[in-house]
Each structure stands twice: as C-alpha cells, then as structure tokens.
SEBA-219861 format. One record per residue (C-alpha): residue in three letters; x, y, z. Coordinates in steps of 0.001 Angstrom, whole numbers, padded with zeros to 6 digits, always signed. Example, Ala and Ser with C-alpha at 12.3 -4.5 7.8 and 13.67 -1.06 7.14 Angstrom:
Ala+012300-004500+007800
Ser+013670-001060+007140
end
This chain:
Met-004135+111234+186299
Ile-002846+111772+182775
Gln-004938+109746+180362
Asp-006290+109249+176831
Ser-004072+109675+173762
Gly-002113+112652+175042
Ala+001635+112882+175554
Leu+003677+114207+178460
Ala+006642+116512+177849
Lys+009002+117483+180680
Ala+010815+120654+179641
Gly+012579+123393+181555
Thr+014587+123243+184745
Gly+013119+121851+187921
Thr+011607+118542+188939
Leu+008312+116872+188070
Thr+007250+113933+190253
Leu+004642+111447+189033
Thr+003078+109585+191955
Gly+000019+108047+190337
Ala-000756+105434+187711
Asn-001171+107283+184423
Thr-002719+105815+181288
His-001845+108208+178464
Thr-000694+106483+175284
Gly+001178+109272+173499
Gly+004536+108748+175158
Thr+006696+110775+177524
Thr+009695+112964+176709
Val+012256+114607+178963
Ser+014278+117433+177425
Ala+015423+119239+180586
Gly+015217+119031+184349
Thr+014263+115867+186217
Leu+011300+113527+185873
Ile+010748+111273+188904
Ala+008597+108148+188677
Ser+007313+107503+192186
Asn+004201+105386+191620
Arg+003485+102074+193360
Ser+001271+100505+190707
Gly+000419+100890+187043
Ser+002785+103100+185074
Ala+003947+106585+186004
Thr+004455+107427+182341
Gly+001456+105749+180739
Thr+001800+102999+178156
Gly+003863+104801+175518
Ser+007615+104987+175146
Val+009816+107242+177282
Asn+012557+109268+175587
Val+015102+111260+177584
Ser+016876+113557+175132
Ala+018430+115632+177932
Gly+017860+115982+181642
Thr+017277+113109+184048
Leu+014882+110217+184537
Ser+014748+109124+188163
Gly+012641+107423+190802
Lys+011614+104190+192478
Gly+008406+103672+190532
Ile+007211+101610+187586
Ile+007387+102501+183878
Gln+005467+100458+181316
Gly+006904+101715+178026
Ala+010314+101217+176447
Val+012885+103714+177750
Thr+015612+105382+175685
Val+018210+107570+177411
Gly+020015+109999+175133
Thr+019814+110664+171408
Gly+023257+109509+170363
Ser+024567+112994+169642
Gly+022959+115282+172203
Ala+024169+117232+175202
Gly+023809+114277+177548
Ala+020938+112514+179247
Phe+020877+110723+182575
Leu+019231+107743+184222
Ala+019682+108227+187965
Pro+017259+106300+190193
Ser+018060+108171+193406
Val+018888+111669+192218
Gly+018849+114155+195100
Ser+018896+111469+197809
Asn+021477+109415+199675
Gln+019040+106502+199826
Pro+019346+104268+196746
Ala+016239+103427+194724
Arg+014948+100659+192463
Leu+013349+101724+189188
Thr+011279+099078+187400
Leu+010949+099170+183616
Lys+008520+096658+182127
Lys+010039+096859+178643
Thr+013414+097573+177068
Leu+016084+100032+178169
Thr+018466+101633+175670
Phe+021459+103788+176581
Lys+022533+105947+173633
Ala+026116+107149+173139
Asp+025501+110435+174967
Ser+023806+108859+177981
Asn+024916+108320+181554
Tyr+023765+105818+184177
Thr+024318+107519+187530
Tyr+024560+104700+190064
Lys+024588+105297+193813
Leu+025785+102846+196488
Asn+025409+103586+200205
Thr+028197+101746+202012
Asn+026664+102472+205430
Asn+023797+100041+204824
Ala+025100+098152+201760
Arg+022182+099304+199631
Ala+022466+100464+196033
Asp+020481+101716+193084
Gln+018988+099168+190720
Val+017225+099333+187386
Ile+015079+096403+186269
Ala+014428+096153+182520
Lys+013268+093549+180009
Gly+016134+093770+177554
Val+019089+096176+177725
Thr+021157+097816+174977
Ile+024206+099949+175780
Glu+025574+101818+172784
Ser+029243+102690+172397
Gly+030123+105818+174371
Ala+027527+105517+177129
Gln+028991+106217+180569
Phe+028583+104684+184041
Asp+028888+107147+186938
Phe+029542+105327+190234
Gln+028745+107411+193317
Ala+029581+106052+196775
Val+027749+107392+199824
Ala+029989+107222+202939
Asn+033215+105200+202965
Lys+032554+102038+204956
Arg+034420+098874+204011
Leu+032047+096275+202561
Thr+032239+092509+203011
Ser+034180+090781+200258
Gly+031875+088687+198100
Thr+028915+091048+198396
Val+027286+091453+194987
Phe+025232+094433+193847
Thr+022984+094164+190784
Ala+023121+097507+188995
Ile+020902+096328+186128
Ser+018580+093355+186484
Asn+017822+092170+182958
Thr+014598+090144+182964
Ser+014912+089268+179271
Ala+016354+085896+178286
Asn+018867+087722+176083
Pro+022217+089048+177324
Ile+022891+092742+177767
Ser+024001+094170+174418
Gly+027111+096331+174744
Thr+029005+097722+177720
Phe+029512+101144+179258
Ala+032588+102856+177807
Asn+034245+103310+181195
Leu+033082+099998+182709
Pro+034498+097079+180696
Asp+033291+093559+181367
Gly+035580+091762+183821
Ser+037355+094930+184920
Thr+037939+096041+188501
Phe+037818+099519+189966
Thr+038337+101128+193362
Ala+035905+103469+195075
Gly+036987+104677+198502
Arg+037883+101651+200649
Asn+036299+099106+198328
Asn+037254+097268+195157
Phe+034611+096073+192706
Gln+034672+093589+189841
Val+032335+094134+186898
Ser+030273+091452+185181
Tyr+027655+091783+182460
Ser+026725+088124+182918
Gly+026112+088178+186648
Gly+023009+087360+188638
Asp+021015+084766+186712
Gly+023445+085029+183811
Asn+022653+088299+182053
Asp+022671+091053+184680
Leu+025161+093870+185289
Thr+026689+093183+188690
Leu+029395+094722+190845
Ala+031061+092276+193232
Val+033144+093419+196185
Val+036621+091882+195915
Pro+039719+092082+198161
end
C-alpha cells in the first residue's frame, strides 16, 4: 500500500500495475510507460489528482482523484482501458476527466462478444485537438441498434467539447459495422456509439 502524503510517479518504459487500495494524498503522475489501475475497491492512485503527461493510463479499477490526460502541448498521452488485451475493460473515475489537446482515448470494441471499453467519470472535458482511436477486435457484424457507451458521464452537466476526429452526430465505418456518434446519448450526456445500417 502507498500511503501518507507521498506522491507516485510512473516514469520510464514498462508497466506498473496497482492492484490494491492506496491512500497517498500527493497525487500520481505518468510520464512514460503504462500505469494500470486494477483494484477492486478504494482508489488505485490514492486521493490526489492523476496527471498523464505522456505514456498510458489503463485498467479496470477505480481512481478517486481528478484525471487529466495530456498537457496540451506534449508528445501525446493516452487513456486506454484495455491496453495489451483483446478483452475490453471498464475504468471508473470518481471525479472529473479532462482530455488535453495532445491526448488520445484508445477505445477497443470486441465484435465477437459485443463488449467494449468504457470510462466512467463525473464530469468530462475534451479540449480541441484530442483524438479518439477506435480499435475493433475481430470483424463480426453487430446487431443494428446496439449502443455502446464509450464514456459514461455521471455528472449532471453535458460533456464539454468533442474529439477532433469524432464529431457529434457523425457516422463512421469500422470493418463490417457502421456507427453513429452522440455526445448526448445514454441518460442524456454520455458519449455513445450506436450501430446503424
């Protein structure tokens, strides 16, 4: 367990996996490599904020602090729940999520079992320039009308901004499937991808 007022810094290549509930208050930074949150309770990254200046934040765990991906002018930073796996994951953020201009949301959808990545956050801001990277696993045709929630926004406020390459209301094709984008899907303020003919 990482505790007290200390901070956690993930630097250098390679992967660091956090499986426990940590309580440190000094925040968490990722400047290279991959940090995986894989806890089932508490917060993998303590109670402080999480800043990904470069590298990747991943996992199916729980993060208590506000998360910022990118710096706005860096070399690129990634949020990718299921990095290194063909099985999509759900990452739960208890506070806000901000995508800076140099950030990328790497989103994986497995068409074999109709399961997909999901990020849950309480308030979402997407700054101009942020990118959405759709990755399809397999190439099975999905049932029209199926809706995938890429970002579940638990705040009462709408998502602020859109990904540069994923305009609201647009459609795109991936393999044998067509998807329509909505930033007001789900209960009215989620990012959803609906399978369309």
